[in-house]
N, C-alpha and C positions, 0 to 999 in steps of 0.2 A: 227586392230584385227589380231593376228597371226594365223597360221594354227592350232595350238593346241586348241586355244579358239574357232575357227570356228567348229572344229570337236566336241568339247564338247557341243556347242550350238545345233549342228545338232542332237546329241544323245538325248539331253533333249527334243528338238522339236519332235523327232520321238516318244518318250515315251508319251509325252503329247498328241500327235495326236492319238496314239493308245488308250489311256484311254478315250479320247473324243469320239472315235468311239464306245467304249463300252457303254458310256453314251447314245449315240444315239439309242442304242438298249435296254436300261434298263429302269426300272421303280423304284420308291422309294421302292416298295415292294421287288424288287430284292435286293436292297442294304441293306435292313433291314432283310433279310432272316434269318440270324443267331440269331437275337434277338427273333425269334419265335421258335428257337430250342436250348434252353439253354444247354442241355446235349451235343449236337454236338459242340456248342460254347466252352464249357469247355474242351472237348477233343481236339479240334483244338488248343486252347491256350496251353494245356499241350504238344502237339506234337511239335509245332513250337517254343514256347518260353521257355519251361522248359527242355524237353528231349534233344533237339539238342544242347543246350549249355553244358549239362552234357556229351553228346557224344563227343563234341569237347574237353572237359577236359580229358576224358579217352583216346582219340586218342593221344593228346599231351603228356600224361603221359606214354603211351605204346610205341609209336614210338620215335626213336631218330631223331628229325626233326631240321631243321634250325630255327633260331629265326623268320625269315620272314614267314615261313610256319606256325609256331605256332600262330603267331599274326593273319595271314590271316584266319586260321580256326576258331579262337575265334571270330573275328569280323564278319565273315560270319554267325556263329551261332547266333549272336546278331541281324542280319538283317532280317526283315520280308520278305514275299513273293514279288517277283518282279511284277510290273504292267503289264508285257507282258505275264504272265503265263496263264490267262484265255483262251487266244487264243490256246495255246498248249493243255490245258486240254480239250477244246471243240473238238479238233481233236481226242482225245482219247475216245470220247463218254461220257465225264463227264457231270455232272449236272451244266449247265451254271449259274443258280440262286445261287447255293452254291458257285461256283467259284468267282462270282462277289461279293457276300456278304462277303466272306472270305477276299478278297483283301481289301475291305473297312474297315472292323472291325479290321483286323490285322494291317492295316496301321495306324488307329487312336490309337489303343492300343500301338503301337510302340512308340508314343510320350512319354508315361509314362513308359512303360516296358523297353525299350532299355536303357535309362539312368540308371535305377535301376539295371538291369542286368550287365551293364558296371561296375558299382561300385562294385557289388558283385564279379564279376570275377577278377576285379583289386585287390580286397582284397585277393582273393584266391591265385593269382599268385604273389602278392606283386609287382604289376606293375600298371601303370595308364591305364585304358580303359575308360576314361571319355568321355561323349558325351553330351553337353548341350541340354536340352529338346527343346530349341528354334531352334537349328540346325536341329534336327530330324523333328520338326514340320514344318519347312520351306520346307524340301524335300517332306514330305507327302502331305502338302497342295498344293504346286505348281505342283507336279508330279502326284498326284492322286485325291485329293478332288475337287479342282477347275475344272479341265477338265472334271471329271466325272459329277459333278453337272451341268456344262455348257451343256454337251451333253444331260443329262436328261431334262434340261429346254427346249432345242430345240425340243426334242421329245414330251414334254408336249404341246408345242405351235403349232408345225407343224409336226405331226407324219409322214405324207407322205414324206415330205422333209428329215426328219431324216433318214427314211428308205433308200432313194436314196443316201444320203451322206455317210452312214456308211461304205459301202464297199470301195468306192474310197479313203476315208480318211485313212482307215486302210491300204490299199495297198500303198498309197503314204508314209505313216509313215514307213512301212516296207522297202521300197526302200531307204528312207532316213537313216534308221537304218543301213542297210547293207553298204551303201555308207560311212557312218561315221565310222563304225566298222572296215572296211577293212584296213585302214592305221594303226589303233591301233593294230590289230592282226598282221599285217606285221612287225611292229616295235618290237612287243613283242615275235615273234616266236623264235629268237635265245636264248633269256633268258628262255623262256618256255622249250625249248629243254634241256637246262642245268638242269632244275628242275626235269626232268624225272629220273635222276640217283641218287637222294639223299633221296628217300623215300617219297617225296612230292606227287607224283602221287598215290602211294598206299594209303596214308593217305586220299587224296581227294576222291578216289574211295570208301573207307570204309565209309567216312562221308555221301556220296550220297546214297549208297546202304542201309545203316542203316536208313537214312531218309525216303527212299521209303517204307521200311518194317514197320517202326514206324507209318507212316501215314496210311498205308494199314490196320494195326491192330487196330488203335484207332478210325477209322471212323465208321460210321454206317455199318450194313451188306449190305446196298444198294450199288451195284457195282459202280454206277456213283459217289457216294460220296467218296468211297474208292480211286478212281482215283484222285479226286480233292485233298484230304488231303495228299496222298502219294507224288504227284508232288509238292505240296505246302510246305511240310516239307523238302523235299530234295533240293528245289530251294530257293536261298536266294537273297536279293536285293543287287546287286554289288555297286550301288551308295552309299547306306548307309554304307555298309561294308568298302568301300574305304574312306568315309568321317571319320569314326571312326578311321581307321588306320592312315590316314594322320594327323588327329587332335592330336593324341597321339604319333605317331612315324614318324614325317615328314622326318627324315633323314634315315629311314630304307630302304635299297635297296630291290628290287625284290617283294615288296608288291603288286604293281599293276600287275606285271607279274604272280604272284601266283593266284591272283583273276581271271585274264584272263584264266589261265589254268583251274581253277575250272569251269568257264563258258563253256569252250570247252568240258570238261569231262562230266558235267551234261547234256549238249545238246546231246552228243553222247549216254550216258547211258539212256537218256529218250526215245530214239527211239525204242529200243526193248520193253521197258515197255509200251509205248503208243500203239504199235502194239498189244501187248498182251491184254491190257485193251479194245482196240477197238473190238477185237474178243470176249471178255467176254461180252461187252455191246451188241454186235450183237446177241450173243446166248440168252442173257436175254430178248431181245425184239422180238425174233423170235416166231411165233405162235406155240403152242404145239398141236400135233395131238393126 
C-alpha cells in the first residue's frame, strides 16, 4: 500500500467513524425526522438539489473561469451534504434531529437524483457529467448508511455503552481526519495559491454565500432549522464531487486542488455564520422578562 492509498483509507475511516458516532447518539425517529415534515423535506430538496445546480450554471455563465473551475463548481453542486456537517451545525445551535435526518434523506436521494442531474447538466453544457447510480450508492451506503445503522443498533442494544463510546470515537475520528488531510493540503497549497488569481476564489465565495442565503430563506422560520439548511446548502460532499469529476474528466488538471480550495473557503466562511447563528439561538432560548 502506497502513501496516497493510506491517506485515502484514513480519510474514509475518519468519516465512517464520525457517522458511527452520530449513530451512537441517534434513534430511528431522528433518522426519519424529515418524513414527518414533508414541507420542510420538499424545501430542503429544492435548496440542495435544484437551486444550487442552477446557481452553479449561472456562475459558470457569468464568470470567465478555467475549465477545471467550471467542472468543479458543477460537480460540487451535484454532491449532497457531507457526513461531517451535523457536528458543525450542532456547534451553531442547530436542531440535531433535523441535521441528522437531512444527512440520511439527502444521502439516499442522491443515489437517484445525482445521476439524473448529471445527465441534465451534461446535456445543457454538451459535456459528459455521467455518474453511475451504483457508484453513488456505494459511497452513500459505505460512508453513511451502514455506519449510521451500526451505531443506532449499538445504542438500541446497549445505550449506556453507546453514550460512553460516542465522544471518544468522534474525537479519534477527528484526529484521524486532521492527520490524513494535512499532507493533502500541504501538497495542494501551491496549486491552490495559483487558483486565487483567475477568478476561481470569487466564484467559489459566490457559490457558498448564495448557498447560505438560499438555505436560510427556504427553511422554516425556526432559527435552528434555518442554520441546518443554510450550512447544508452551502456545503457539498467532496468525495462524491471528486468521484464525478474523475469519472468524466480523468485527465483534467487542478480539479482536486479546486475542490480543496472550496473546502478551505467554506470552512472559513462558515465560522462567522456559525458564530452569528449561535448568538441567534442563544437569544431565542433566553428567558423573556
